[in-house]
N, C-alpha and C positions, 0 to 999 in steps of 0.2 A: 664426743658430742653432747650436745645437752637438748631432745626436741620435747621435755617436760614443758606444760603450760597448762597451765589452771582450770581445774575444771569450767568452772564458773566463766572466765574471761572466755572457753571456750563456745561454752552453750550459749552466752551472749551472744558474739558473733555469730554463730547460727542462725540464730535469733533473728536477726537486723538481717541478715542476709537473704534466710527465706523469707519474711515478711518483706523485703523489698522487691525478690523474684516476684514474688506472688502477686502483688501490686502491679507492678511494670509488666508482668504478663498481662495481667487482665488488661490495662490500658491499648499496649498492641494488637493485642486480638481482636479488642470491641472498634480499634481504629482501622484496623486493615483487614481482618478476617470480618466482623460482624454487619457493620454499618457498609461495606459496599455489598453484601449478599442482601440488605433490606433493601436496596433501591429494586427489588424487584417485586415488592408489594407492595398494593396500596398503603396510605398513611392510617387507615387504623386498623391495619393489622400490623402495623410495624410498630404503632403506641401497645397494642397490646402485647407484645413479643417485649417491646424494652421494658415494659412495665413486669412483666414474669418474670427477665432477666434480672430485674433492679434489685423484687423481692429477695433474690433467691442469692445475686451480688454485694449487695448491702452488709450484711456480717461480716464477707470478706473484707471489704474495705475496711470498716473499721477496727475489725482483728489487726488487720495491717498496720492500720496507722496507729492504733496501740502499741504494739510490740515496737513496731520502729521506734515511737517515744520513750519509750520505758527500758528498750535496749541501749537504746542512740544515747541516753543520758547515763543510762550504768556505765557503758562503753567508755564514752566522755571521762567521768568522774575517775575510773578505775585508769586509765589510761593519763591523765593530769596526776593522780596521785602517785604514782610511778616515776613519772618523769622528776617531782619531785622528791620523790624518797631516794632517788638512785643518784638525782642531784646533776642531772644532766647539762652538759656543759655549763656546771657552776651554778646554774637553776636559770639558764638564760634560751633553750632550747626553745621553748614554744615563740616566747618573743622573736629571737632568730629566725627562724622559720614562715615567722607567720600562720602559726596552727590556727591561732586564735579568731584570727580574722578567718581563715578557711573554713573554721568551725562557725561561727556566724552565717558568713554566705551561705554555707550548706542548710546550715537548721532554715535561716529563712527562708528559701526558695523550696527545700521539704513543705515548710508550710503552706508557701502557697500552692505545692502539689496538692497536699492534702483537702487542703480548701475547694479547688478544683475536682478533686477524683470524690469527695465528699457531695460537691454540689452537683457532677455528671450521675449519680446514684442515689439522690435526692428527690422526694418532694414539692420541698416548700415554697410558697409563689416567690420568694426573693431570690431565687435563684433559676428560674423560670429560664430566665433570657444564659444561662449555657446550655441549659437542655433545649434550648429551641436553636442552638447550631452547634452541634455536639460535635459535629465531624472538625470545626475550627476549635474549639475549645479540647477533642480530645487530642488533638496537634500540641497544641500548647501545651498540654498537661504534661504530654510524653515527651516535649521536647526540655520541660524543667525536669522533670526524674530524669533524663539523660545527664542534665548539668550536676545534678545530685552527684547521680552515678562517677561521672566522671572527678569530680570535686573529691568523692571518697575515696575514690583511686589515689590519688596524687595527695592525698592527707598521708594514706595507709604507705605512697612511699617514701613520705619523708621520715618515717620512722623504723621500716624495715632498710632502707638503701637499696643503693641499685642493685644490679643485676650481673654486674662485673664479676667476672672468675675471680677467686684468693689470689691466683698468678698475676694478674695485671693490676692490685690495687685493692680487690676485692675484699672480703669479711668472709674468715670458713666460722660455718655455723657452730654453736658453744665457742669463739672466743668474743672476748669484749669488742664491743665497736666503737665510734669514738664518741658516739651519743651517749653511751654509759659513763 
């Protein structure tokens, strides 16, 4: 069995997943932990708490977005070059699976998530409308982030194959797959 993986690819994957976990975890906490707890305070106290959290959370949001964009692009380019180099399905794999379309949808949804996440921790007047209704926009952002995660799982499944055991038509690790 061949369990080797390029260290760069592994590091990029870990960076991408860790940044997504941090970003989405922050959204879940803010929506279902922080906002309900803040209803016990007067509006001035709530705003002071939001500002204090904003100053501390903003670098994490910016860092997660940066890592997600950089690692996501690198992962996509490395995977695309692998598919081409190994001539998956005579070079037709990406088209046959709709991988590019899924990637495009995932990327566009992620950009919307990045916008709302930035608006929620920002201070600009142009995005104040998002902060004026934090509960709604946190829910929307969280739903869109979940859609990105689900698309990611779908895309990953396309090139790793099903979880069918080898005895029932699956592929054993280390053997060539039909995609290669």
